[in-house]
C-alpha positions as CSV (number, residue, x, y, z in Angstrom):
1,M,-60.4,19.1,-268.3
2,E,-62.3,19.9,-265.1
3,S,-64.9,17.2,-266.0
4,N,-62.4,14.7,-266.7
5,L,-60.5,15.3,-263.2
6,K,-64.2,14.6,-261.6
7,K,-64.5,11.3,-263.4
8,L,-61.0,10.4,-262.1
9,L,-61.9,11.1,-258.5
10,P,-63.9,7.9,-257.8
11,A,-61.0,5.6,-259.3
12,V,-58.4,7.5,-257.1
13,G,-60.7,6.9,-253.8
14,A,-60.9,3.4,-254.7
15,M,-57.3,2.7,-255.2
16,C,-56.7,4.4,-251.8
17,L,-59.2,2.3,-250.1
18,S,-57.7,-0.7,-251.5
19,F,-54.2,0.2,-250.4
20,A,-55.6,0.9,-246.9
21,S,-57.3,-2.7,-246.5
22,L,-53.9,-4.5,-247.6
23,S,-52.2,-2.3,-245.2
24,A,-54.5,-3.4,-242.4
25,A,-54.8,-7.1,-243.6
26,S,-50.8,-7.0,-243.2
27,T,-50.6,-5.5,-240.0
28,A,-53.2,-7.8,-238.4
29,V,-51.0,-10.8,-239.6
30,G,-47.8,-9.4,-238.2
31,D,-49.4,-9.0,-235.0
32,N,-49.6,-12.6,-234.5
33,N,-46.0,-13.2,-235.2
34,P,-44.0,-10.4,-233.5
35,P,-40.5,-10.1,-234.6
36,A,-37.2,-11.0,-232.9
37,V,-34.4,-8.3,-231.8
38,D,-32.7,-8.3,-235.1
39,S,-35.8,-7.4,-237.1
40,L,-36.3,-3.6,-237.5
41,T,-40.0,-3.4,-237.8
42,T,-42.7,-0.6,-237.7
43,H,-45.2,-2.3,-235.7
44,I,-46.0,-0.2,-232.6
45,N,-45.8,-2.5,-229.4
46,A,-44.4,-5.5,-231.2
47,S,-42.3,-7.2,-228.8
48,A,-38.5,-6.4,-228.6
49,G,-37.3,-9.3,-226.6
50,T,-34.6,-11.5,-227.5
51,R,-37.0,-14.4,-228.1
52,P,-40.2,-15.0,-230.0
53,A,-43.3,-13.7,-227.9
54,D,-44.7,-17.3,-227.5
55,D,-41.5,-18.7,-226.2
56,M,-40.3,-19.0,-222.9
57,G,-36.8,-18.8,-221.7
58,G,-34.2,-17.6,-218.9
59,F,-31.4,-15.0,-218.6
60,V,-28.4,-14.2,-216.3
61,S,-26.5,-11.1,-215.9
62,L,-23.6,-9.9,-213.9
63,D,-22.4,-5.9,-213.7
64,Y,-18.9,-4.5,-212.8
65,L,-19.2,-1.3,-210.8
66,L,-16.7,1.5,-210.3
67,W,-18.9,3.9,-208.6
68,Q,-17.7,7.1,-206.5
69,P,-20.0,7.4,-203.3
70,N,-20.8,10.7,-201.6
71,Q,-22.8,11.6,-198.6
72,S,-23.7,15.3,-197.7
73,G,-23.7,16.5,-194.2
74,M,-20.5,14.9,-193.2
75,A,-18.3,17.4,-192.7
76,I,-15.9,17.1,-189.6
77,A,-14.5,20.4,-189.0
78,E,-14.7,24.0,-190.4
79,D,-11.5,25.7,-191.1
80,G,-11.0,29.5,-191.0
81,V,-13.7,30.3,-188.4
82,P,-12.8,33.7,-186.5
83,A,-11.9,33.3,-182.6
84,T,-14.6,35.4,-181.1
85,A,-18.0,35.0,-181.7
86,T,-18.3,38.7,-182.5
87,T,-16.5,38.5,-185.3
88,A,-18.1,37.9,-188.9
89,Y,-17.6,34.9,-190.7
90,P,-15.1,35.5,-193.3
91,T,-15.5,34.2,-197.2
92,G,-12.5,31.9,-196.6
93,V,-14.3,29.4,-194.1
94,G,-14.6,26.0,-195.6
95,S,-15.7,22.5,-194.6
96,V,-13.4,19.6,-193.9
97,F,-14.8,16.7,-196.2
98,A,-13.2,13.5,-197.3
99,K,-11.9,13.3,-200.7
100,P,-14.1,11.4,-202.7
101,H,-12.6,8.0,-204.2
102,L,-13.9,5.1,-206.3
103,L,-14.9,1.8,-205.0
104,S,-15.7,-1.5,-207.0
105,G,-18.7,-3.4,-206.5
106,F,-21.0,-5.6,-208.3
107,K,-24.6,-6.5,-209.7
108,V,-25.8,-10.0,-210.3
109,A,-29.4,-11.0,-211.9
110,A,-31.5,-13.9,-212.8
111,G,-34.8,-13.6,-214.7
112,A,-37.3,-15.7,-217.2
113,N,-38.8,-14.3,-220.6
114,L,-42.7,-15.2,-220.1
115,D,-45.1,-16.5,-222.8
116,H,-47.8,-14.1,-221.8
117,D,-47.5,-11.3,-224.0
118,A,-43.7,-11.2,-223.8
119,W,-43.6,-10.3,-220.1
120,D,-40.1,-10.5,-218.6
121,I,-39.2,-10.8,-214.6
122,V,-36.0,-10.1,-213.3
123,A,-34.5,-10.1,-209.7
124,E,-31.2,-8.3,-209.4
125,Y,-29.1,-8.0,-206.1
126,T,-26.4,-5.0,-205.8
127,W,-23.6,-4.9,-203.6
128,L,-21.0,-2.0,-202.4
129,N,-18.8,-1.9,-199.7
130,Q,-16.4,0.8,-198.5
131,G,-13.9,-0.6,-195.9
132,S,-12.5,2.4,-194.6
133,R,-12.5,6.0,-195.8
134,A,-10.2,8.3,-193.5
135,M,-9.8,12.0,-193.4
136,K,-7.7,14.1,-191.4
137,A,-7.5,18.0,-190.8
138,T,-4.6,20.0,-189.4
139,N,-5.0,23.3,-187.8
140,P,-2.6,25.6,-189.6
141,T,-1.0,28.6,-188.1
142,A,-3.7,30.7,-186.9
143,V,-4.1,34.0,-189.4
144,G,-6.3,36.7,-187.9
145,G,-7.5,34.6,-185.0
146,S,-8.8,32.2,-187.4
147,N,-9.7,28.4,-185.9
148,L,-10.0,24.9,-186.8
149,I,-13.2,24.0,-184.9
150,P,-14.9,20.9,-184.8
151,T,-18.7,20.4,-186.1
152,F,-19.8,17.4,-183.6
153,A,-19.3,18.9,-180.5
154,V,-21.6,21.3,-178.5
155,D,-19.2,23.1,-176.3
156,Y,-16.7,23.8,-178.9
157,L,-19.1,25.4,-181.0
158,N,-20.3,27.8,-178.5
159,N,-16.8,29.1,-177.7
160,R,-15.2,28.3,-181.2
161,A,-12.0,27.0,-179.5
162,Q,-9.6,25.8,-182.0
163,I,-8.3,21.9,-182.1
164,S,-4.7,20.8,-183.2
165,Q,-6.3,18.0,-185.5
166,A,-9.8,16.2,-186.7
167,L,-9.6,12.7,-187.7
168,S,-12.5,10.4,-189.0
169,N,-13.2,7.1,-190.6
170,W,-16.3,6.2,-192.6
171,R,-17.3,2.7,-193.3
172,F,-20.6,1.4,-195.0
173,Q,-21.8,-1.4,-196.6
174,F,-24.7,-1.3,-199.3
175,N,-27.1,-4.0,-200.5
176,N,-30.1,-3.8,-202.7
177,I,-32.7,-6.1,-204.3
178,D,-34.9,-5.4,-206.9
179,L,-37.8,-7.4,-208.2
180,D,-39.3,-6.0,-211.3
181,L,-41.9,-7.2,-213.9
182,G,-41.5,-5.4,-217.6
183,R,-42.3,-5.8,-221.3
184,S,-39.8,-4.8,-224.2
185,Y,-41.3,-3.2,-227.4
186,F,-40.7,-1.4,-230.4
187,Y,-41.8,2.2,-230.7
188,G,-41.3,3.1,-234.4
189,H,-38.4,1.9,-236.6
190,Y,-35.2,2.2,-234.2
191,A,-36.6,2.6,-230.6
192,T,-37.5,0.4,-228.1
193,L,-39.2,0.9,-224.7
194,R,-39.3,-1.4,-221.5
195,P,-41.7,0.0,-218.8
196,F,-41.7,-1.9,-215.7
197,L,-42.7,-2.2,-212.0
198,G,-41.9,-4.0,-209.0
199,L,-40.7,-4.3,-205.5
200,K,-37.1,-2.9,-204.0
201,G,-35.7,-3.7,-200.7
202,S,-32.5,-2.6,-199.4
203,W,-30.2,-2.7,-196.0
204,Q,-27.1,-0.9,-195.4
205,T,-24.6,0.2,-192.4
206,Q,-22.8,2.9,-192.0
207,N,-20.3,3.5,-189.1
208,L,-18.4,7.0,-188.5
209,A,-15.5,7.4,-186.0
210,I,-14.1,11.0,-185.3
211,Q,-11.4,12.1,-182.8
212,Y,-10.5,15.5,-182.1
213,I,-7.0,16.2,-180.7
214,N,-5.8,18.9,-178.3
215,N,-8.6,21.4,-177.5
216,N,-6.5,24.7,-176.8
217,A,-8.9,25.6,-174.4
218,T,-8.7,22.7,-172.0
219,G,-6.3,20.4,-173.8
220,H,-8.4,17.2,-174.1
221,N,-9.3,14.8,-176.8
222,D,-12.8,13.9,-177.7
223,F,-13.8,10.3,-179.3
224,L,-17.0,10.0,-181.2
225,T,-18.5,6.8,-182.9
226,Q,-21.9,6.8,-184.3
227,S,-23.5,3.8,-186.3
228,Q,-26.2,3.8,-188.6
229,N,-28.4,0.6,-189.8
230,F,-31.2,1.2,-192.4
231,W,-33.6,-1.1,-194.0
232,G,-36.2,-0.2,-196.4
233,V,-38.9,-1.7,-198.8
234,G,-41.2,-0.1,-201.4
235,A,-42.6,0.1,-204.9
236,H,-39.9,0.7,-207.7
237,T,-41.2,1.6,-211.1
238,G,-39.5,3.1,-214.5
239,V,-39.0,2.7,-218.0
240,G,-35.9,1.7,-220.2
241,S,-35.3,2.8,-223.8
242,E,-32.9,2.0,-226.6
243,F,-32.3,3.9,-229.9
244,L,-31.0,1.5,-232.4
245,F,-28.3,2.1,-235.0
246,N,-29.0,-1.2,-236.5
247,S,-29.8,-4.7,-235.5
248,E,-26.8,-5.1,-232.8
249,W,-25.8,-1.6,-232.0
250,G,-27.8,1.2,-229.5
251,I,-27.7,3.8,-227.1
252,F,-29.6,3.1,-224.1
253,C,-31.1,5.2,-221.4
254,N,-32.9,3.8,-218.2
255,F,-35.1,6.0,-215.5
256,A,-36.0,4.5,-212.2
257,L,-37.9,6.0,-208.9
258,S,-38.8,4.1,-205.7
259,A,-40.4,5.2,-202.2
260,L,-39.4,2.7,-199.6
261,Y,-41.0,2.6,-196.1
262,S,-37.6,2.7,-193.9
263,Q,-36.2,2.4,-190.7
264,F,-33.3,4.2,-189.5
265,T,-31.7,3.0,-186.3
266,M,-28.9,5.1,-184.8
267,T,-26.2,4.7,-181.8
268,T,-24.0,7.3,-180.8
269,Q,-21.3,6.7,-178.1
270,N,-18.8,9.6,-177.0
271,A,-15.8,9.6,-174.7
272,R,-13.5,12.5,-173.5
273,Q,-9.8,11.8,-172.5
274,L,-8.9,14.7,-170.0
275,V,-4.9,14.5,-170.6
276,T,-3.4,12.3,-173.7
277,G,-2.9,9.0,-172.6
278,A,-5.4,8.9,-169.7
279,A,-8.5,6.7,-169.4
280,K,-11.6,7.9,-171.6
281,L,-14.5,8.8,-169.7
282,Q,-17.9,8.2,-171.2
283,T,-20.0,11.2,-172.0
284,A,-22.6,10.1,-174.2
285,N,-24.7,6.8,-175.1
286,I,-27.5,7.1,-177.2
287,K,-29.7,4.9,-179.3
288,S,-32.8,6.0,-181.4
289,S,-34.9,4.8,-184.3
290,D,-36.7,6.5,-186.6
291,Y,-39.1,5.4,-189.5
292,G,-40.4,7.4,-192.8
293,V,-40.3,7.2,-196.5
294,S,-37.2,7.2,-198.2
295,P,-37.3,8.4,-202.1
296,V,-34.4,7.0,-204.7
297,L,-33.5,8.1,-208.2
298,E,-31.6,5.9,-210.6
299,M,-30.6,6.6,-214.1
300,A,-28.3,5.4,-216.6
301,I,-26.8,6.2,-219.8
302,G,-24.6,4.2,-222.3
303,L,-23.8,2.1,-225.4
304,R,-25.4,-1.5,-226.1
305,W,-24.5,-4.1,-228.3
306,D,-26.6,-7.0,-228.8
307,T,-26.2,-10.3,-230.9
308,N,-28.2,-13.7,-231.2
309,W,-27.2,-17.1,-232.5
310,S,-30.8,-18.4,-232.7
311,D,-34.3,-17.9,-231.4
312,S,-33.0,-19.6,-228.1
313,W,-29.6,-17.9,-227.6
314,A,-28.7,-14.5,-227.3
315,F,-25.8,-12.2,-225.7
316,R,-25.4,-8.5,-224.5
317,L,-22.6,-6.3,-223.6
318,Q,-23.0,-2.7,-222.6
319,A,-21.2,-0.2,-220.8
320,G,-22.8,3.3,-219.2
321,W,-22.2,5.9,-216.9
322,E,-25.0,5.2,-213.8
323,Q,-26.2,7.7,-210.8
324,Q,-28.3,7.0,-207.8
325,V,-29.9,9.5,-205.5
326,W,-30.9,8.3,-201.8
327,W,-32.7,11.4,-200.2
328,G,-32.3,11.8,-196.4
329,Q,-29.9,8.9,-196.0
330,N,-27.3,10.5,-193.6
331,H,-28.9,10.4,-190.0
332,F,-25.6,10.8,-188.5
333,N,-26.1,12.6,-185.1
334,G,-23.9,15.9,-185.1
335,V,-25.0,16.9,-181.3
336,G,-25.3,20.9,-181.4
337,S,-24.1,21.1,-184.8
338,K,-24.7,24.4,-186.6
339,F,-23.2,22.7,-190.1
340,N,-24.3,19.2,-190.2
341,S,-27.8,18.3,-191.0
342,V,-29.5,15.2,-192.6
343,G,-28.1,14.5,-196.1
344,D,-28.6,12.6,-199.1
345,L,-26.3,9.6,-200.2
346,S,-25.3,9.5,-203.9
347,F,-23.3,7.2,-206.0
348,Q,-21.9,7.6,-209.8
349,G,-19.6,5.6,-212.0
350,L,-19.0,3.2,-214.4
351,T,-21.4,0.0,-215.0
352,I,-20.4,-2.7,-217.4
353,K,-22.9,-5.4,-217.8
354,A,-22.4,-8.9,-219.7
355,R,-25.9,-10.7,-219.9
356,L,-26.8,-14.2,-221.7
357,D,-30.4,-15.5,-222.6
358,F,-31.1,-19.2,-223.1
């Protein structure tokens, strides 16, 4: 029996070698003709674009954004602070911030599928605008000598004098352009990847107006107006991925990092009104600029549906949750503030995309 098995080993080896040779030949032929998006393939690095790898075409897309913006370091007052500097802060002390709410915006993009190894190039513009975001704090009946104190006035912070009201208005406009070069390809049976690299450019404007009413120590009112202009440009890279249920439906997850050489230009104008209704006296007029590197993180996850009518026409519809973090974006000047510092700007919310390939 053992001798018979030894005689069969050469035959088995020859069969295995033949199957391996056929498989290699089949793979070599397939590499010259990458499949379209509706062909689930096992070929590693085969094109996963909506068109054949040797065919050029264009595409356009439009996104609707329903995002919630937030920026740290924007407290306009502290509530529940002890009236005397020798009294320890109680656990009930809290910062007064604006309540977050949703904003509508859009993205618009145009690109081309290249005939060079199925690369694609795309330019995308993002717009988001907050016309007015008001917040108001009123000093309740003091309990145990607690105060509502401002966070943007140095003399108040030194003596902890309470105010009757703190009002503010925050406005900003967000503009961003991404220019990326990437390539989509299959990675296994039901997964695709699209690594990309390129440039990111952004310009943003923020305005903050604060009014402190009726300082109990002096009876005067303070008006603070600040503006912040930002621009930045730098490298942008990341990867998009998709896990396919079938030839049409899938879950996508995108990730990107950027580092922007940037400039912040800040303007601060403060005025004081000694008596309500009297003329305002300017107490500060400051303008400054600051250069640095601004890091940006972007992530998105959601559901995607693709369909195509031929090798030339395809349509995509997707909806997902997107988040962005712009580190160190808040450069508003809280003069003498113990509470505010350079903070981060973040966005999160729903993004719905429609894309047409032609």
